[in-house]
C-alpha positions as CSV (number, residue, x, y, z in Angstrom):
1,M,-0.3,-0.3,0.0
2,A,1.5,3.8,-1.2
3,Y,1.6,6.6,1.2
4,T,3.2,9.7,1.5
5,L,4.0,12.2,4.1
6,Q,2.4,15.3,3.7
7,S,5.1,17.3,6.5
8,I,7.4,17.5,8.5
9,T,7.9,20.1,11.6
10,L,10.2,21.0,14.2
11,H,11.1,23.7,16.4
12,T,14.1,24.9,16.6
13,D,16.5,28.5,15.6
14,N,19.0,29.5,14.2
15,S,22.0,28.4,16.6
16,P,24.6,26.6,15.0
17,S,23.2,23.3,16.6
18,G,19.3,24.3,15.4
19,M,20.9,24.8,11.9
20,A,22.4,21.6,11.9
21,R,19.2,19.9,12.8
22,I,18.0,21.5,9.7
23,N,20.7,20.2,7.5
24,E,19.9,16.8,8.9
25,V,16.7,16.7,8.0
26,W,16.4,18.4,4.4
27,K,19.8,15.3,4.1
28,D,17.2,12.5,5.1
29,I,14.2,14.4,2.6
30,V,16.5,14.8,-0.6
31,S,17.8,11.5,0.3
32,G,14.5,9.5,0.6
33,K,14.7,8.3,3.9
34,I,12.1,11.2,5.1
35,P,9.3,10.3,2.6
36,L,8.3,13.8,1.6
37,M,9.1,13.5,-1.9
38,F,9.1,10.2,-2.5
39,D,5.7,7.2,-2.0
40,N,6.7,4.6,0.5
41,E,8.1,2.4,-2.6
42,G,10.8,4.9,-2.9
43,H,9.3,6.4,-6.1
44,F,10.0,10.6,-6.8
45,L,6.8,12.2,-6.5
46,Q,6.6,14.3,-10.0
47,G,5.6,17.5,-10.1
48,L,5.9,18.8,-6.6
49,S,8.8,21.2,-4.7
50,P,9.8,20.9,-1.2
51,I,8.8,24.3,0.5
52,S,10.0,25.6,4.2
53,L,7.1,27.2,6.3
54,Y,8.4,29.6,9.4
55,T,5.9,30.0,12.2
56,N,5.0,30.6,15.3
57,Y,8.3,32.9,15.5
58,A,9.0,33.0,20.1
59,S,11.2,36.5,19.1
60,E,12.2,37.8,15.4
61,E,14.7,36.1,13.6
62,T,17.1,35.6,16.9
63,G,14.8,32.8,18.6
64,A,12.9,29.3,18.3
65,Y,10.3,28.9,15.5
66,D,8.5,26.1,14.0
67,L,9.9,24.5,10.6
68,T,7.5,22.8,8.5
69,I,8.8,20.9,5.6
70,F,6.2,20.4,2.6
71,T,5.6,20.1,-0.7
72,A,3.6,22.1,-3.4
73,T,2.4,22.3,-6.6
74,A,2.9,25.3,-9.3
75,E,0.0,26.9,-8.1
76,F,1.4,27.3,-5.0
77,F,4.2,29.6,-6.1
78,A,0.8,31.2,-8.8
79,K,-0.7,32.1,-5.0
80,M,2.1,33.4,-3.7
81,E,3.0,36.1,-6.5
82,Q,-0.7,37.1,-6.0
83,K,-0.1,38.2,-2.6
84,V,3.5,40.0,-3.1
85,G,1.2,42.0,-5.7
86,A,-1.0,42.1,-2.7
87,G,1.3,43.8,-0.4
88,T,1.5,41.0,1.6
89,Y,4.7,39.2,0.9
90,K,7.5,40.3,0.1
91,K,9.7,38.4,-2.4
92,Y,13.3,37.7,-2.4
93,D,15.2,35.3,-5.3
94,F,18.4,35.2,-5.4
95,D,20.9,32.2,-6.6
96,G,24.4,30.8,-5.8
97,E,26.4,28.0,-6.7
98,D,24.8,26.2,-4.3
99,I,22.0,26.0,-2.6
100,S,23.5,27.3,1.1
101,E,25.3,29.8,-0.8
102,A,21.7,31.2,-2.7
103,A,19.8,30.5,0.7
104,N,22.7,32.5,3.0
105,K,22.5,35.3,0.3
106,A,18.7,36.0,0.6
107,W,18.7,35.9,4.2
108,A,21.0,37.7,4.7
109,Q,19.5,40.7,2.4
110,V,15.8,40.0,4.5
111,W,17.7,40.7,8.0
112,K,19.5,43.7,6.3
113,D,16.0,45.5,5.1
114,K,14.3,44.7,8.2
115,D,16.9,46.3,9.8
116,S,17.2,49.3,8.2
117,G,13.8,49.9,7.8
118,A,13.1,48.7,4.6
119,I,10.5,45.7,5.3
120,R,8.2,45.4,8.7
121,R,8.7,41.9,9.0
122,A,5.2,40.1,10.5
123,F,7.1,37.2,11.7
124,S,3.3,35.0,10.6
125,K,4.3,33.2,8.1
126,D,7.1,33.1,5.5
127,Y,8.2,30.5,2.8
128,E,11.4,29.3,1.5
129,S,11.8,27.5,-1.6
130,T,15.2,26.7,-2.3
131,V,16.7,24.7,-6.0
132,P,20.0,23.1,-6.9
133,G,21.6,24.0,-10.1
134,E,20.6,20.6,-11.8
135,Y,17.4,22.0,-12.2
136,T,17.5,25.7,-13.1
137,K,17.9,26.6,-16.9
138,D,20.9,28.8,-15.5
139,G,22.8,25.8,-14.2
140,R,22.8,27.9,-10.7
141,A,21.3,26.9,-7.4
142,H,17.9,29.6,-6.8
143,C,16.7,30.3,-3.0
144,Y,12.8,31.9,-3.0
145,L,12.0,33.8,-0.3
146,Y,8.3,34.8,0.2
147,I,8.7,37.1,3.5
148,A,5.0,38.2,5.7
149,V,5.3,41.9,5.7
150,R,2.9,44.6,7.7
């Protein structure tokens, strides 16, 4: 009997040990050990993108939060673009040699914009999608952040 896992959530923070936990979960997702992008028989589920959802912030980016990883179809991105157009989210799009570089650049810009007052983060629900270079047209990794703003 085939099944699919809908999401996985962990309570973490941005400390070195918190980041290590996040990296470990992602390794297990990409390998199929946690069958989020695969069915229980190891078959890759086409048309799905893994998404990180950040919620339940204890105290902005310096405190603990819940990280939920789920998969979404292209429809998710279309809805997020509508929210960007409505002004409830700001989109960040950065590339890099690998997904870590792309994500680090994107988050650094978010924190810079918050600290400078360029954005007012809501700290409600933020979304991240990172795409390895082997799946992009330009061969570079990309990080797309959708940050809730007030």
